[in-house]
C-alpha positions in Angstrom: -14.1 -30.6 -21.0 -10.6 -29.1 -21.4 -10.1 -25.3 -21.1 -8.4 -23.6 -24.1 -6.6 -21.2 -21.8 -4.3 -23.5 -19.8 -2.9 -20.6 -17.6 -6.4 -19.6 -16.5 -7.5 -20.4 -12.9 -11.0 -22.0 -12.7 -13.5 -20.3 -10.6 -17.2 -19.6 -10.1 -18.3 -16.3 -11.8 -21.3 -16.2 -9.4 -18.9 -15.2 -6.7 -17.8 -12.0 -8.5 -20.7 -11.0 -10.7 -24.2 -9.9 -9.6 -27.0 -12.3 -10.4 -28.5 -9.9 -12.9 -25.3 -9.9 -15.0 -25.2 -13.7 -14.9 -28.8 -13.9 -16.0 -28.1 -11.6 -18.9 -25.1 -13.6 -19.9 -27.2 -16.8 -19.9 -29.9 -15.0 -22.0 -27.2 -13.8 -24.5 -25.8 -17.4 -24.8 -29.3 -18.8 -25.5 -29.8 -16.2 -28.2 -26.4 -16.9 -29.7 -27.1 -20.6 -29.7 -29.9 -19.9 -32.2 -27.4 -18.4 -34.6 -24.5 -20.7 -33.8 -25.8 -24.0 -32.3 -23.6 -25.4 -29.5 -22.7 -22.1 -27.9 -25.1 -22.6 -25.0 -23.8 -26.1 -24.2 -22.6 -27.6 -20.9 -19.1 -27.6 -22.4 -19.0 -23.8 -22.9 -16.5 -22.1 -20.6 -16.7 -18.4 -19.9 -13.5 -16.6 -18.9 -13.7 -13.6 -16.6 -10.7 -11.4 -16.1 -9.6 -10.2 -12.7 -8.2 -6.7 -12.4 -5.7 -5.8 -9.8 -5.0 -2.1 -9.4 -2.6 -2.2 -6.6 0.4 -2.6 -8.9 0.0 1.0 -10.1 0.3 3.3 -7.1 -0.6 7.0 -6.8 1.5 9.4 -4.9 -0.4 10.0 -1.8 0.0 11.7 1.6 -0.4 9.8 4.8 -4.1 10.9 4.8 -4.5 9.5 1.2 -4.7 12.9 -0.4 -3.4 13.2 -4.0 -1.3 16.1 -5.3 -4.6 17.9 -5.9 -5.7 19.5 -2.7 -8.8 17.9 -1.1 -8.8 15.1 -3.7 -8.5 11.8 -1.7 -8.4 8.2 -2.9 -9.9 5.3 -1.1 -10.5 1.6 -1.8 -8.6 -0.8 -4.0 -8.5 1.5 -7.0 -6.0 3.8 -5.1 -3.3 1.2 -5.3 -2.6 1.0 -1.6 -5.0 -1.6 -0.3 -5.5 -5.2 -1.3 -8.8 -6.3 0.2 -12.1 -5.2 1.7 -10.9 -4.6 5.2 -8.0 -2.4 4.1 -10.2 -0.6 1.6 -12.8 0.1 4.3 -10.0 1.4 6.6 -8.8 3.8 3.9 -12.3 5.3 3.9 -12.0 5.8 7.7 -8.6 7.5 7.3 -9.9 9.9 4.7 -13.1 10.6 6.7 -11.1 11.5 9.8 -8.9 13.8 7.8 -11.9 15.6 6.3 -13.5 16.0 9.8 -10.2 17.4 11.2 -10.0 19.9 8.4 -13.6 21.0 8.9 -13.1 21.4 12.6 -10.1 23.7 11.9 -12.4 25.9 9.8 -14.8 26.6 12.7 
């Protein structure tokens, strides 16, 4: 079997998609195979795109607050982390800032 997209990197979608999604995809391929025989063959390749949001960065304070007061960003979608550990740490940074602000109110 030769991939049609030569610049794609082969991988296992079961590492990135929940089982339920994969089961639904298989079910869909079986249904399509009835209309277009050969779709659900061993030679069928599925391409999954990988989204990386760290290339577009938000303007954030040191406490990961946006220009909108009390609106914080955490995780990979904020554009400042590139992995689970860093994304988790960003949640800790924001939590500490929120706690600090709440303590000042009292």
